[in-house]
All heavy atoms as TSV, in Angstrom:
chain	resi	resn	atom	element	x	y	z
A	1	MET	N	N	-18.432	-48.273	1.877
A	1	MET	CA	C	-18.653	-47.575	3.128
A	1	MET	C	C	-17.320	-47.035	3.647
A	1	MET	O	O	-16.288	-47.691	3.551
A	1	MET	CB	C	-19.296	-48.526	4.137
A	1	MET	CG	C	-19.688	-47.881	5.423
A	1	MET	SD	S	-20.682	-49.046	6.387
A	1	MET	CE	C	-21.442	-47.881	7.455
A	2	ASN	N	N	-17.355	-45.829	4.216
A	2	ASN	CA	C	-16.123	-45.187	4.647
A	2	ASN	C	C	-15.403	-45.933	5.761
A	2	ASN	O	O	-14.178	-45.913	5.816
A	2	ASN	CB	C	-16.389	-43.732	5.067
A	2	ASN	CG	C	-16.733	-42.865	3.873
A	2	ASN	OD1	O	-16.345	-43.155	2.750
A	2	ASN	ND2	N	-17.462	-41.803	4.108
A	3	SER	N	N	-16.138	-46.601	6.637
A	3	SER	CA	C	-15.464	-47.312	7.730
A	3	SER	C	C	-14.572	-48.428	7.174
A	3	SER	O	O	-13.458	-48.643	7.673
A	3	SER	CB	C	-16.458	-47.862	8.750
A	3	SER	OG	O	-17.288	-48.833	8.170
A	4	GLU	N	N	-15.032	-49.097	6.139
A	4	GLU	CA	C	-14.224	-50.161	5.537
A	4	GLU	C	C	-12.952	-49.587	4.923
A	4	GLU	O	O	-11.877	-50.177	5.038
A	4	GLU	CB	C	-15.036	-50.908	4.483
A	4	GLU	CG	C	-16.159	-51.729	5.092
A	4	GLU	CD	C	-17.162	-52.234	4.059
A	4	GLU	OE1	O	-17.009	-51.935	2.851
A	4	GLU	OE2	O	-18.105	-52.914	4.469
A	5	LYS	N	N	-13.084	-48.423	4.280
A	5	LYS	CA	C	-11.937	-47.772	3.662
A	5	LYS	C	C	-10.935	-47.309	4.723
A	5	LYS	O	O	-9.730	-47.462	4.560
A	5	LYS	CB	C	-12.418	-46.568	2.845
A	5	LYS	CG	C	-11.817	-46.470	1.468
A	5	LYS	CD	C	-12.195	-45.144	0.871
A	5	LYS	CE	C	-12.818	-45.311	-0.477
A	5	LYS	NZ	N	-13.020	-44.021	-1.155
A	6	VAL	N	N	-11.449	-46.732	5.817
A	6	VAL	CA	C	-10.578	-46.288	6.911
A	6	VAL	C	C	-9.828	-47.480	7.491
A	6	VAL	O	O	-8.612	-47.422	7.700
A	6	VAL	CB	C	-11.395	-45.556	8.008
A	6	VAL	CG1	C	-10.573	-45.380	9.284
A	6	VAL	CG2	C	-11.876	-44.196	7.501
A	7	ILE	N	N	-10.533	-48.567	7.737
A	7	ILE	CA	C	-9.905	-49.764	8.289
A	7	ILE	C	C	-8.865	-50.315	7.317
A	7	ILE	O	O	-7.776	-50.726	7.725
A	7	ILE	CB	C	-10.973	-50.818	8.655
A	7	ILE	CG1	C	-11.753	-50.348	9.895
A	7	ILE	CG2	C	-10.346	-52.192	8.880
A	7	ILE	CD1	C	-12.974	-51.175	10.247
A	8	GLU	N	N	-9.163	-50.277	6.034
A	8	GLU	CA	C	-8.215	-50.758	5.027
A	8	GLU	C	C	-6.928	-49.928	5.040
A	8	GLU	O	O	-5.822	-50.480	5.011
A	8	GLU	CB	C	-8.869	-50.702	3.645
A	8	GLU	CG	C	-8.001	-51.220	2.529
A	8	GLU	CD	C	-8.689	-51.117	1.170
A	8	GLU	OE1	O	-9.898	-51.403	1.083
A	8	GLU	OE2	O	-7.997	-50.731	0.212
A	9	VAL	N	N	-7.062	-48.602	5.093
A	9	VAL	CA	C	-5.885	-47.726	5.130
A	9	VAL	C	C	-5.071	-47.992	6.393
A	9	VAL	O	O	-3.843	-48.105	6.346
A	9	VAL	CB	C	-6.292	-46.232	5.032
A	9	VAL	CG1	C	-5.110	-45.314	5.297
A	9	VAL	CG2	C	-6.890	-45.933	3.658
A	10	LEU	N	N	-5.761	-48.100	7.535
A	10	LEU	CA	C	-5.072	-48.392	8.792
A	10	LEU	C	C	-4.349	-49.736	8.728
A	10	LEU	O	O	-3.182	-49.840	9.116
A	10	LEU	CB	C	-6.064	-48.410	9.959
A	10	LEU	CG	C	-6.528	-47.065	10.482
A	10	LEU	CD1	C	-7.727	-47.248	11.410
A	10	LEU	CD2	C	-5.397	-46.360	11.216
A	11	ALA	N	N	-5.029	-50.749	8.241
A	11	ALA	CA	C	-4.440	-52.091	8.163
A	11	ALA	C	C	-3.206	-52.087	7.270
A	11	ALA	O	O	-2.177	-52.684	7.622
A	11	ALA	CB	C	-5.477	-53.085	7.657
A	12	ASN	N	N	-3.292	-51.418	6.131
A	12	ASN	CA	C	-2.144	-51.352	5.227
A	12	ASN	C	C	-0.972	-50.636	5.885
A	12	ASN	O	O	0.165	-51.096	5.815
A	12	ASN	CB	C	-2.517	-50.661	3.909
A	12	ASN	CG	C	-3.376	-51.524	3.026
A	12	ASN	OD1	O	-3.389	-52.745	3.134
A	12	ASN	ND2	N	-4.118	-50.896	2.138
A	13	HIS	N	N	-1.259	-49.505	6.527
A	13	HIS	CA	C	-0.186	-48.727	7.156
A	13	HIS	C	C	0.453	-49.491	8.314
A	13	HIS	O	O	1.675	-49.466	8.477
A	13	HIS	CB	C	-0.714	-47.376	7.655
A	13	HIS	CG	C	0.362	-46.524	8.247
A	13	HIS	ND1	N	1.141	-45.694	7.477
A	13	HIS	CD2	C	0.825	-46.414	9.510
A	13	HIS	CE1	C	2.026	-45.110	8.260
A	13	HIS	NE2	N	1.848	-45.522	9.510
A	14	LEU	N	N	-0.372	-50.148	9.104
A	14	LEU	CA	C	0.116	-50.837	10.306
A	14	LEU	C	C	0.537	-52.283	10.038
A	14	LEU	O	O	0.956	-52.978	10.955
A	14	LEU	CB	C	-0.967	-50.805	11.394
A	14	LEU	CG	C	-1.369	-49.402	11.858
A	14	LEU	CD1	C	-2.579	-49.485	12.783
A	14	LEU	CD2	C	-0.210	-48.697	12.540
A	15	GLU	N	N	0.403	-52.694	8.770
A	15	GLU	CA	C	0.735	-54.069	8.373
A	15	GLU	C	C	-0.002	-55.077	9.253
A	15	GLU	O	O	0.588	-56.004	9.820
A	15	GLU	CB	C	2.251	-54.286	8.400
A	15	GLU	CG	C	2.972	-53.393	7.408
A	15	GLU	CD	C	4.486	-53.542	7.428
A	15	GLU	OE1	O	5.013	-54.319	8.244
A	15	GLU	OE2	O	5.132	-52.864	6.615
A	16	MET	N	N	-1.312	-54.862	9.350
A	16	MET	CA	C	-2.189	-55.734	10.136
A	16	MET	C	C	-3.255	-56.309	9.225
A	16	MET	O	O	-3.538	-55.756	8.161
A	16	MET	CB	C	-2.897	-54.935	11.244
A	16	MET	CG	C	-1.986	-54.370	12.308
A	16	MET	SD	S	-2.910	-53.336	13.498
A	16	MET	CE	C	-3.847	-54.595	14.361
A	17	ASP	N	N	-3.880	-57.380	9.670
A	17	ASP	CA	C	-5.029	-57.923	8.967
A	17	ASP	C	C	-6.226	-57.015	9.284
A	17	ASP	O	O	-6.440	-56.683	10.450
A	17	ASP	CB	C	-5.302	-59.342	9.446
A	17	ASP	CG	C	-6.355	-60.031	8.599
A	17	ASP	OD1	O	-7.517	-59.558	8.629
A	17	ASP	OD2	O	-6.019	-61.016	7.932
A	18	PRO	N	N	-6.982	-56.596	8.279
A	18	PRO	CA	C	-8.137	-55.726	8.542
A	18	PRO	C	C	-9.119	-56.298	9.557
A	18	PRO	O	O	-9.791	-55.543	10.260
A	18	PRO	CB	C	-8.797	-55.571	7.165
A	18	PRO	CG	C	-7.712	-55.858	6.196
A	18	PRO	CD	C	-6.803	-56.856	6.856
A	19	SER	N	N	-9.174	-57.612	9.672
A	19	SER	CA	C	-10.112	-58.217	10.625
A	19	SER	C	C	-9.710	-57.942	12.075
A	19	SER	O	O	-10.516	-58.108	12.986
A	19	SER	CB	C	-10.212	-59.725	10.396
A	19	SER	OG	O	-8.980	-60.352	10.704
A	20	GLU	N	N	-8.463	-57.500	12.281
A	20	GLU	CA	C	-7.991	-57.179	13.629
A	20	GLU	C	C	-8.409	-55.772	14.066
A	20	GLU	O	O	-8.183	-55.406	15.214
A	20	GLU	CB	C	-6.466	-57.284	13.694
A	20	GLU	CG	C	-5.919	-58.675	13.452
A	20	GLU	CD	C	-4.404	-58.692	13.475
A	20	GLU	OE1	O	-3.844	-58.541	14.569
A	20	GLU	OE2	O	-3.796	-58.842	12.399
A	21	ILE	N	N	-8.959	-55.002	13.141
A	21	ILE	CA	C	-9.328	-53.615	13.422
A	21	ILE	C	C	-10.847	-53.487	13.322
A	21	ILE	O	O	-11.443	-53.889	12.332
A	21	ILE	CB	C	-8.653	-52.655	12.416
A	21	ILE	CG1	C	-7.129	-52.833	12.465
A	21	ILE	CG2	C	-9.040	-51.206	12.719
A	21	ILE	CD1	C	-6.388	-52.083	11.370
A	22	THR	N	N	-11.448	-52.913	14.360
A	22	THR	CA	C	-12.895	-52.666	14.342
A	22	THR	C	C	-13.138	-51.180	14.563
A	22	THR	O	O	-12.208	-50.429	14.888
A	22	THR	CB	C	-13.615	-53.440	15.459
A	22	THR	OG1	O	-13.228	-52.880	16.725
A	22	THR	CG2	C	-13.279	-54.923	15.426
A	23	GLU	N	N	-14.387	-50.762	14.414
A	23	GLU	CA	C	-14.712	-49.362	14.677
A	23	GLU	C	C	-14.458	-49.001	16.138
A	23	GLU	O	O	-14.203	-47.852	16.458
A	23	GLU	CB	C	-16.158	-49.053	14.294
A	23	GLU	CG	C	-16.342	-48.871	12.816
A	23	GLU	CD	C	-17.631	-48.144	12.469
A	23	GLU	OE1	O	-18.413	-47.802	13.360
A	23	GLU	OE2	O	-17.827	-47.911	11.271
A	24	ALA	N	N	-14.521	-49.988	17.020
A	24	ALA	CA	C	-14.295	-49.737	18.445
A	24	ALA	C	C	-12.806	-49.611	18.780
A	24	ALA	O	O	-12.463	-49.151	19.874
A	24	ALA	CB	C	-14.924	-50.848	19.273
A	25	SER	N	N	-11.934	-49.985	17.857
A	25	SER	CA	C	-10.497	-49.913	18.111
A	25	SER	C	C	-10.072	-48.461	18.305
A	25	SER	O	O	-10.468	-47.578	17.539
A	25	SER	CB	C	-9.701	-50.483	16.928
A	25	SER	OG	O	-9.992	-51.829	16.705
A	26	THR	N	N	-9.263	-48.243	19.335
A	26	THR	CA	C	-8.680	-46.912	19.522
A	26	THR	C	C	-7.280	-46.933	18.924
A	26	THR	O	O	-6.696	-48.001	18.709
A	26	THR	CB	C	-8.588	-46.525	21.007
A	26	THR	OG1	O	-7.655	-47.404	21.650
A	26	THR	CG2	C	-9.949	-46.573	21.690
A	27	PHE	N	N	-6.751	-45.743	18.694
A	27	PHE	CA	C	-5.394	-45.683	18.156
A	27	PHE	C	C	-4.394	-46.190	19.197
A	27	PHE	O	O	-3.375	-46.762	18.848
A	27	PHE	CB	C	-5.068	-44.272	17.671
A	27	PHE	CG	C	-6.004	-43.847	16.567
A	27	PHE	CD1	C	-6.843	-42.763	16.723
A	27	PHE	CD2	C	-6.073	-44.562	15.388
A	27	PHE	CE1	C	-7.730	-42.401	15.723
A	27	PHE	CE2	C	-6.957	-44.214	14.378
A	27	PHE	CZ	C	-7.785	-43.124	14.545
A	28	GLU	N	N	-4.743	-46.038	20.466
A	28	GLU	CA	C	-3.907	-46.589	21.534
A	28	GLU	C	C	-3.921	-48.118	21.459
A	28	GLU	O	O	-2.881	-48.760	21.576
A	28	GLU	CB	C	-4.408	-46.116	22.894
A	28	GLU	CG	C	-3.509	-46.527	24.042
A	28	GLU	CD	C	-3.968	-45.968	25.373
A	28	GLU	OE1	O	-4.525	-44.851	25.406
A	28	GLU	OE2	O	-3.787	-46.666	26.376
A	29	ASP	N	N	-5.112	-48.705	21.257
A	29	ASP	CA	C	-5.216	-50.163	21.099
A	29	ASP	C	C	-4.317	-50.661	19.970
A	29	ASP	O	O	-3.734	-51.737	20.047
A	29	ASP	CB	C	-6.645	-50.599	20.753
A	29	ASP	CG	C	-7.655	-50.371	21.856
A	29	ASP	OD1	O	-7.251	-50.235	23.030
A	29	ASP	OD2	O	-8.868	-50.330	21.537
A	30	LEU	N	N	-4.243	-49.857	18.910
A	30	LEU	CA	C	-3.481	-50.243	17.723
A	30	LEU	C	C	-2.003	-49.874	17.840
A	30	LEU	O	O	-1.240	-50.091	16.905
A	30	LEU	CB	C	-4.090	-49.585	16.477
A	30	LEU	CG	C	-5.549	-49.952	16.194
A	30	LEU	CD1	C	-6.103	-49.098	15.055
A	30	LEU	CD2	C	-5.697	-51.431	15.883
A	31	GLN	N	N	-1.639	-49.301	18.990
A	31	GLN	CA	C	-0.265	-48.892	19.277
A	31	GLN	C	C	0.261	-47.888	18.249
A	31	GLN	O	O	1.400	-47.989	17.777
A	31	GLN	CB	C	0.644	-50.114	19.391
A	31	GLN	CG	C	0.217	-51.037	20.509
A	31	GLN	CD	C	1.080	-52.278	20.626
A	31	GLN	OE1	O	1.863	-52.614	19.737
A	31	GLN	NE2	N	0.918	-52.981	21.732
A	32	VAL	N	N	-0.590	-46.909	17.922
A	32	VAL	CA	C	-0.216	-45.857	16.985
A	32	VAL	C	C	0.394	-44.712	17.781
A	32	VAL	O	O	-0.255	-44.149	18.656
A	32	VAL	CB	C	-1.463	-45.363	16.201
A	32	VAL	CG1	C	-1.121	-44.144	15.348
A	32	VAL	CG2	C	-2.014	-46.489	15.342
A	33	ASP	N	N	1.655	-44.384	17.471
A	33	ASP	CA	C	2.285	-43.250	18.142
A	33	ASP	C	C	1.991	-41.961	17.372
A	33	ASP	O	O	1.343	-41.992	16.313
A	33	ASP	CB	C	3.786	-43.478	18.328
A	33	ASP	CG	C	4.564	-43.590	17.020
A	33	ASP	OD1	O	4.127	-43.020	15.991
A	33	ASP	OD2	O	5.621	-44.248	17.020
A	34	SER	N	N	2.456	-40.843	17.889
A	34	SER	CA	C	2.094	-39.551	17.283
A	34	SER	C	C	2.627	-39.402	15.858
A	34	SER	O	O	1.953	-38.832	15.002
A	34	SER	CB	C	2.555	-38.392	18.157
A	34	SER	OG	O	3.946	-38.456	18.364
A	35	LEU	N	N	3.812	-39.913	15.582
A	35	LEU	CA	C	4.366	-39.833	14.226
A	35	LEU	C	C	3.529	-40.671	13.267
A	35	LEU	O	O	3.170	-40.212	12.172
A	35	LEU	CB	C	5.826	-40.300	14.204
A	35	LEU	CG	C	6.490	-40.338	12.828
A	35	LEU	CD1	C	6.479	-38.958	12.182
A	35	LEU	CD2	C	7.905	-40.863	12.930
A	36	GLU	N	N	3.208	-41.895	13.672
A	36	GLU	CA	C	2.369	-42.753	12.832
A	36	GLU	C	C	1.000	-42.127	12.620
A	36	GLU	O	O	0.445	-42.193	11.528
A	36	GLU	CB	C	2.194	-44.137	13.465
A	36	GLU	CG	C	3.303	-45.087	13.133
A	36	GLU	CD	C	3.044	-46.475	13.678
A	36	GLU	OE1	O	2.537	-46.606	14.808
A	36	GLU	OE2	O	3.352	-47.434	12.951
A	37	ALA	N	N	0.456	-41.511	13.670
A	37	ALA	CA	C	-0.859	-40.873	13.551
A	37	ALA	C	C	-0.821	-39.793	12.476
A	37	ALA	O	O	-1.737	-39.695	11.654
A	37	ALA	CB	C	-1.293	-40.292	14.885
A	38	ALA	N	N	0.233	-38.995	12.470
A	38	ALA	CA	C	0.362	-37.944	11.458
A	38	ALA	C	C	0.444	-38.545	10.053
A	38	ALA	O	O	-0.203	-38.055	9.113
A	38	ALA	CB	C	1.589	-37.085	11.746
A	39	GLU	N	N	1.224	-39.613	9.905
A	39	GLU	CA	C	1.341	-40.278	8.600
A	39	GLU	C	C	0.002	-40.863	8.159
A	39	GLU	O	O	-0.386	-40.750	6.988
A	39	GLU	CB	C	2.398	-41.381	8.669
A	39	GLU	CG	C	3.811	-40.869	8.858
A	39	GLU	CD	C	4.823	-41.970	9.139
A	39	GLU	OE1	O	4.420	-43.139	9.304
A	39	GLU	OE2	O	6.026	-41.645	9.200
A	40	ILE	N	N	-0.705	-41.473	9.094
A	40	ILE	CA	C	-2.005	-42.067	8.780
A	40	ILE	C	C	-2.996	-40.981	8.367
A	40	ILE	O	O	-3.747	-41.156	7.399
A	40	ILE	CB	C	-2.533	-42.886	9.978
A	40	ILE	CG1	C	-1.690	-44.162	10.142
A	40	ILE	CG2	C	-4.010	-43.214	9.812
A	40	ILE	CD1	C	-1.902	-44.890	11.456
A	41	MET	N	N	-3.006	-39.853	9.068
A	41	MET	CA	C	-3.935	-38.767	8.725
A	41	MET	C	C	-3.644	-38.249	7.317
A	41	MET	O	O	-4.569	-37.947	6.568
A	41	MET	CB	C	-3.870	-37.633	9.751
A	41	MET	CG	C	-4.385	-38.007	11.116
A	41	MET	SD	S	-6.047	-38.734	11.126
A	41	MET	CE	C	-5.943	-39.773	12.563
A	42	MET	N	N	-2.365	-38.174	6.940
A	42	MET	CA	C	-2.023	-37.741	5.577
A	42	MET	C	C	-2.542	-38.751	4.552
A	42	MET	O	O	-3.055	-38.363	3.500
A	42	MET	CB	C	-0.520	-37.535	5.430
A	42	MET	CG	C	-0.021	-36.275	6.124
A	42	MET	SD	S	1.700	-35.878	5.748
A	42	MET	CE	C	2.557	-37.100	6.740
A	43	GLU	N	N	-2.417	-40.033	4.865
A	43	GLU	CA	C	-2.939	-41.065	3.970
A	43	GLU	C	C	-4.463	-40.950	3.853
A	43	GLU	O	O	-5.020	-41.122	2.764
A	43	GLU	CB	C	-2.550	-42.457	4.460
A	43	GLU	CG	C	-1.074	-42.754	4.307
A	43	GLU	CD	C	-0.681	-44.113	4.873
A	43	GLU	OE1	O	-1.479	-45.061	4.801
A	43	GLU	OE2	O	0.453	-44.221	5.390
A	44	MET	N	N	-5.132	-40.682	4.968
A	44	MET	CA	C	-6.598	-40.524	4.956
A	44	MET	C	C	-6.989	-39.310	4.115
A	44	MET	O	O	-7.959	-39.353	3.359
A	44	MET	CB	C	-7.142	-40.366	6.377
A	44	MET	CG	C	-6.978	-41.567	7.257
A	44	MET	SD	S	-7.982	-42.985	6.748
A	44	MET	CE	C	-7.388	-44.213	7.910
A	45	GLU	N	N	-6.214	-38.222	4.240
A	45	GLU	CA	C	-6.498	-37.032	3.432
A	45	GLU	C	C	-6.407	-37.353	1.948
A	45	GLU	O	O	-7.267	-36.940	1.162
A	45	GLU	CB	C	-5.521	-35.905	3.792
A	45	GLU	CG	C	-5.780	-35.293	5.139
A	45	GLU	CD	C	-4.782	-34.222	5.534
A	45	GLU	OE1	O	-3.674	-34.154	4.949
A	45	GLU	OE2	O	-5.111	-33.445	6.443
A	46	ASP	N	N	-5.377	-38.098	1.561
A	46	ASP	CA	C	-5.219	-38.493	0.158
A	46	ASP	C	C	-6.355	-39.410	-0.285
A	46	ASP	O	O	-6.896	-39.254	-1.383
A	46	ASP	CB	C	-3.879	-39.214	-0.058
A	46	ASP	CG	C	-2.679	-38.288	0.075
A	46	ASP	OD1	O	-2.861	-37.051	0.035
A	46	ASP	OD2	O	-1.562	-38.807	0.238
A	47	GLU	N	N	-6.718	-40.352	0.567
A	47	GLU	CA	C	-7.751	-41.339	0.233
A	47	GLU	C	C	-9.130	-40.698	0.076
A	47	GLU	O	O	-9.880	-41.020	-0.839
A	47	GLU	CB	C	-7.797	-42.421	1.316
A	47	GLU	CG	C	-8.784	-43.531	1.044
A	47	GLU	CD	C	-8.384	-44.443	-0.105
A	47	GLU	OE1	O	-7.175	-44.684	-0.320
A	47	GLU	OE2	O	-9.302	-44.931	-0.794
A	48	PHE	N	N	-9.466	-39.781	0.979
A	48	PHE	CA	C	-10.821	-39.214	0.997
A	48	PHE	C	C	-10.916	-37.813	0.396
A	48	PHE	O	O	-12.012	-37.309	0.186
A	48	PHE	CB	C	-11.364	-39.192	2.430
A	48	PHE	CG	C	-11.629	-40.570	2.977
A	48	PHE	CD1	C	-10.703	-41.203	3.793
A	48	PHE	CD2	C	-12.798	-41.254	2.650
A	48	PHE	CE1	C	-10.936	-42.484	4.290
A	48	PHE	CE2	C	-13.035	-42.530	3.133
A	48	PHE	CZ	C	-12.102	-43.150	3.950
A	49	GLY	N	N	-9.779	-37.162	0.145
A	49	GLY	CA	C	-9.801	-35.834	-0.443
A	49	GLY	C	C	-10.321	-34.757	0.497
A	49	GLY	O	O	-10.931	-33.787	0.050
A	50	VAL	N	N	-10.097	-34.941	1.789
A	50	VAL	CA	C	-10.504	-33.935	2.773
A	50	VAL	C	C	-9.321	-33.610	3.671
A	50	VAL	O	O	-8.410	-34.427	3.843
A	50	VAL	CB	C	-11.684	-34.410	3.662
A	50	VAL	CG1	C	-12.922	-34.644	2.826
A	50	VAL	CG2	C	-11.325	-35.643	4.454
A	51	GLU	N	N	-9.330	-32.399	4.231
A	51	GLU	CA	C	-8.301	-32.013	5.180
A	51	GLU	C	C	-8.706	-32.507	6.567
A	51	GLU	O	O	-9.853	-32.341	6.972
A	51	GLU	CB	C	-8.137	-30.496	5.181
A	51	GLU	CG	C	-6.938	-30.030	5.959
A	51	GLU	CD	C	-6.692	-28.539	5.796
A	51	GLU	OE1	O	-6.901	-28.024	4.678
A	51	GLU	OE2	O	-6.315	-27.914	6.782
A	52	ILE	N	N	-7.774	-33.127	7.266
A	52	ILE	CA	C	-8.073	-33.700	8.579
A	52	ILE	C	C	-7.246	-33.001	9.643
A	52	ILE	O	O	-6.016	-32.925	9.535
A	52	ILE	CB	C	-7.786	-35.221	8.602
A	52	ILE	CG1	C	-8.710	-35.927	7.612
A	52	ILE	CG2	C	-7.948	-35.780	10.008
A	52	ILE	CD1	C	-8.444	-37.405	7.447
A	53	ASN	N	N	-7.921	-32.486	10.660
A	53	ASN	CA	C	-7.255	-31.903	11.815
A	53	ASN	C	C	-7.122	-33.013	12.857
A	53	ASN	O	O	-8.131	-33.446	13.413
A	53	ASN	CB	C	-8.075	-30.738	12.361
A	53	ASN	CG	C	-7.449	-30.095	13.579
A	53	ASN	OD1	O	-6.683	-30.726	14.312
A	53	ASN	ND2	N	-7.768	-28.844	13.796
A	54	PRO	N	N	-5.896	-33.483	13.122
A	54	PRO	CA	C	-5.725	-34.611	14.047
A	54	PRO	C	C	-6.334	-34.376	15.431
A	54	PRO	O	O	-6.796	-35.318	16.059
A	54	PRO	CB	C	-4.202	-34.773	14.141
A	54	PRO	CG	C	-3.683	-34.162	12.889
A	54	PRO	CD	C	-4.630	-33.048	12.549
A	55	GLN	N	N	-6.361	-33.133	15.895
A	55	GLN	CA	C	-6.946	-32.849	17.207
A	55	GLN	C	C	-8.458	-33.035	17.214
A	55	GLN	O	O	-9.057	-33.226	18.266
A	55	GLN	CB	C	-6.606	-31.423	17.670
A	55	GLN	CG	C	-5.207	-31.276	18.246
A	55	GLN	CD	C	-4.124	-31.213	17.168
A	55	GLN	OE1	O	-4.387	-30.801	16.048
A	55	GLN	NE2	N	-2.927	-31.630	17.500
A	56	GLU	N	N	-9.077	-32.965	16.043
A	56	GLU	CA	C	-10.533	-33.086	15.945
A	56	GLU	C	C	-10.983	-34.461	15.460
A	56	GLU	O	O	-12.169	-34.767	15.504
A	56	GLU	CB	C	-11.078	-32.021	14.990
A	56	GLU	CG	C	-10.856	-30.601	15.449
A	56	GLU	CD	C	-11.313	-29.580	14.421
A	56	GLU	OE1	O	-11.860	-29.971	13.367
A	56	GLU	OE2	O	-11.105	-28.382	14.670
A	57	ALA	N	N	-10.045	-35.272	15.000
A	57	ALA	CA	C	-10.397	-36.535	14.347
A	57	ALA	C	C	-10.760	-37.654	15.311
A	57	ALA	O	O	-11.226	-38.703	14.891
A	57	ALA	CB	C	-9.254	-36.981	13.430
A	58	GLY	N	N	-10.569	-37.440	16.599
A	58	GLY	CA	C	-10.947	-38.441	17.584
A	58	GLY	C	C	-9.832	-39.396	17.933
A	58	GLY	O	O	-8.716	-39.291	17.426
A	59	LYS	N	N	-10.170	-40.335	18.800
A	59	LYS	CA	C	-9.173	-41.278	19.296
A	59	LYS	C	C	-9.515	-42.725	18.960
A	59	LYS	O	O	-8.854	-43.640	19.414
A	59	LYS	CB	C	-9.036	-41.132	20.819
A	59	LYS	CG	C	-8.519	-39.761	21.226
A	59	LYS	CD	C	-8.206	-39.706	22.690
A	59	LYS	CE	C	-7.770	-38.347	23.153
A	59	LYS	NZ	N	-6.582	-37.820	22.543
A	60	SER	N	N	-10.560	-42.920	18.148
A	60	SER	CA	C	-10.933	-44.280	17.761
A	60	SER	C	C	-11.269	-44.308	16.275
A	60	SER	O	O	-11.466	-43.270	15.645
A	60	SER	CB	C	-12.151	-44.753	18.561
A	60	SER	OG	O	-13.308	-44.052	18.154
A	61	VAL	N	N	-11.346	-45.507	15.757
A	61	VAL	CA	C	-11.710	-45.670	14.342
A	61	VAL	C	C	-13.106	-45.088	14.114
A	61	VAL	O	O	-13.331	-44.360	13.141
A	61	VAL	CB	C	-11.630	-47.156	13.933
A	61	VAL	CG1	C	-12.164	-47.360	12.527
A	61	VAL	CG2	C	-10.202	-47.672	14.059
A	62	LYS	N	N	-14.033	-45.375	15.018
A	62	LYS	CA	C	-15.412	-44.879	14.880
A	62	LYS	C	C	-15.451	-43.358	14.833
A	62	LYS	O	O	-16.145	-42.771	13.997
A	62	LYS	CB	C	-16.264	-45.402	16.038
A	62	LYS	CG	C	-17.716	-44.998	15.943
A	62	LYS	CD	C	-18.523	-45.608	17.072
A	62	LYS	CE	C	-19.986	-45.235	16.916
A	62	LYS	NZ	N	-20.822	-45.912	17.894
A	63	GLU	N	N	-14.686	-42.704	15.717
A	63	GLU	CA	C	-14.661	-41.237	15.734
A	63	GLU	C	C	-14.034	-40.678	14.461
A	63	GLU	O	O	-14.498	-39.673	13.922
A	63	GLU	CB	C	-13.894	-40.741	16.963
A	63	GLU	CG	C	-14.628	-41.002	18.268
A	63	GLU	CD	C	-13.789	-40.674	19.500
A	63	GLU	OE1	O	-12.575	-40.412	19.380
A	63	GLU	OE2	O	-14.366	-40.696	20.602
A	64	LEU	N	N	-12.992	-41.331	13.960
A	64	LEU	CA	C	-12.360	-40.890	12.716
A	64	LEU	C	C	-13.318	-41.031	11.543
A	64	LEU	O	O	-13.426	-40.133	10.707
A	64	LEU	CB	C	-11.066	-41.673	12.464
A	64	LEU	CG	C	-10.336	-41.363	11.155
A	64	LEU	CD1	C	-9.973	-39.882	11.061
A	64	LEU	CD2	C	-9.088	-42.229	11.031
A	65	VAL	N	N	-14.028	-42.142	11.478
A	65	VAL	CA	C	-15.009	-42.348	10.404
A	65	VAL	C	C	-16.091	-41.272	10.470
A	65	VAL	O	O	-16.449	-40.679	9.442
A	65	VAL	CB	C	-15.629	-43.762	10.479
A	65	VAL	CG1	C	-16.815	-43.897	9.534
A	65	VAL	CG2	C	-14.574	-44.829	10.170
A	66	ALA	N	N	-16.598	-40.985	11.658
A	66	ALA	CA	C	-17.630	-39.952	11.816
A	66	ALA	C	C	-17.095	-38.591	11.384
A	66	ALA	O	O	-17.800	-37.813	10.727
A	66	ALA	CB	C	-18.120	-39.909	13.265
A	67	TYR	N	N	-15.854	-38.297	11.731
A	67	TYR	CA	C	-15.220	-37.028	11.351
A	67	TYR	C	C	-15.123	-36.921	9.824
A	67	TYR	O	O	-15.484	-35.893	9.244
A	67	TYR	CB	C	-13.839	-36.942	11.997
A	67	TYR	CG	C	-13.062	-35.702	11.657
A	67	TYR	CD1	C	-13.258	-34.520	12.364
A	67	TYR	CD2	C	-12.122	-35.701	10.621
A	67	TYR	CE1	C	-12.532	-33.372	12.053
A	67	TYR	CE2	C	-11.395	-34.558	10.307
A	67	TYR	CZ	C	-11.608	-33.392	11.026
A	67	TYR	OH	O	-10.898	-32.256	10.711
A	68	ILE	N	N	-14.645	-37.981	9.184
A	68	ILE	CA	C	-14.529	-37.979	7.716
A	68	ILE	C	C	-15.907	-37.870	7.066
A	68	ILE	O	O	-16.088	-37.111	6.118
A	68	ILE	CB	C	-13.763	-39.226	7.238
A	68	ILE	CG1	C	-12.293	-39.121	7.664
A	68	ILE	CG2	C	-13.883	-39.381	5.712
A	68	ILE	CD1	C	-11.472	-40.380	7.450
A	69	ASP	N	N	-16.881	-38.621	7.574
A	69	ASP	CA	C	-18.252	-38.542	7.038
A	69	ASP	C	C	-18.777	-37.118	7.103
A	69	ASP	O	O	-19.390	-36.633	6.149
A	69	ASP	CB	C	-19.190	-39.489	7.795
A	69	ASP	CG	C	-18.987	-40.963	7.428
A	69	ASP	OD1	O	-18.316	-41.234	6.416
A	69	ASP	OD2	O	-19.505	-41.817	8.165
A	70	ALA	N	N	-18.541	-36.442	8.233
A	70	ALA	CA	C	-19.008	-35.060	8.402
A	70	ALA	C	C	-18.317	-34.138	7.412
A	70	ALA	O	O	-18.948	-33.237	6.836
A	70	ALA	CB	C	-18.774	-34.597	9.837
A	71	LYS	N	N	-17.020	-34.350	7.187
A	71	LYS	CA	C	-16.274	-33.527	6.235
A	71	LYS	C	C	-16.776	-33.729	4.807
A	71	LYS	O	O	-16.779	-32.799	4.006
A	71	LYS	CB	C	-14.782	-33.866	6.289
A	71	LYS	CG	C	-14.062	-33.331	7.488
A	71	LYS	CD	C	-13.827	-31.847	7.316
A	71	LYS	CE	C	-12.766	-31.353	8.266
A	71	LYS	NZ	N	-12.350	-30.000	7.964
A	72	LEU	N	N	-17.182	-34.959	4.498
A	72	LEU	CA	C	-17.646	-35.263	3.150
A	72	LEU	C	C	-19.083	-34.791	2.930
A	72	LEU	O	O	-19.571	-34.767	1.806
A	72	LEU	CB	C	-17.536	-36.771	2.872
A	72	LEU	CG	C	-16.110	-37.307	2.785
A	72	LEU	CD1	C	-16.120	-38.826	2.686
A	72	LEU	CD2	C	-15.363	-36.711	1.613
A	73	GLY	N	N	-19.747	-34.439	4.030
A	73	GLY	CA	C	-21.103	-33.925	3.949
A	73	GLY	C	C	-22.085	-34.994	3.704
A	73	GLY	O	O	-23.106	-35.006	3.180
């Protein structure tokens, strides 16, 4: 499932335990700054093979997963 993959990428990048991240987590909750957000979006693009517009990707894990799901069709 894509949400598990998104959480895994976030956890690896942020050096957190995946259990600390839920779909309800916002990037603010995770203390992701704009530079980290850009790096994470690039990692997501590599992982899922889709182009991600950070302005459209949302502000939470759930919104990012929905955005990626929509891109994957």
